[in-house]
N, C-alpha and C positions, 0 to 999 in steps of 0.2 A: 289229656291224660285222664283215665279213669282212676278213681280211687275206691278200694274195697277193703273191708275188714279181713282179717286172717281167717275168721270162721266162714264168711261168704266165700273167700278165695278156696277154702278147703272143699266146700260143696260144690262149686262151680268152676273148678279148675279146667276141665276140658273146654268148657265155653270160653274161658278167658284165653286159653292157648289158641283156640281158633281165631279169636279177635287179634291177638298178638301176631299171628300169621298174616293177617290183613294189614299189619302196620301199626296197630294200636300199642300204646304203652299203659301199663296197668301198675298203679302204686298200691302196695299192700300195707295195711296198717294194723297195729295192735295196740289197743288202749290209746287211740288216736295218735300214735307216734308212727312214722314211717318205718318199716323194718325191711321191706324188700320191694323190688320193681321187676316186672316182667317186661322185657323188651324184645323186639325181633333180633335174631342173630344176623349179623351182616354176612353177606355172601363174600367167600374168599375170593381174593383177586389173584389171578395167575400172573406170574411174572412172565414177560415176553421172552421167548426162547430165540437166541441168536439164529438168524436165517429162516425163522418160520415164515416170513412173507416172500421168500424167494419165488420168482416167477409170477407173482401177484401184480407187480407194478411194472409198467412199460413206459418209456419215454420216447416220444416220436423223434425221427431223424432230424426233423426241422425245428426242434424245441427252441433253439437259441436264434433262429432266423428273425430278422426284423419283421414286425407286424405291418401289413399294408396301411392300416389306419394311422400309423405313426410315421409314415414315409416322409412327410413334410418336416417333422422335427429332427430326423437323423440327418438330414443335409447339412 
């Protein structure tokens, strides 16, 4: 985490935002006390829509057929 004073943050805000876009966290202080933090915004997570995977998954006809490698165990 990078720590900068409020004066420095005011002068270099564009550069700090570029750093935050790359994943950096920036703590802004005033009179040596933390007052703000710049952090990357989390990407919104879309909720799955019912039926959105229809036609993407296929199960073979012999899905539940015994495997040849396990024939001796099935007897």
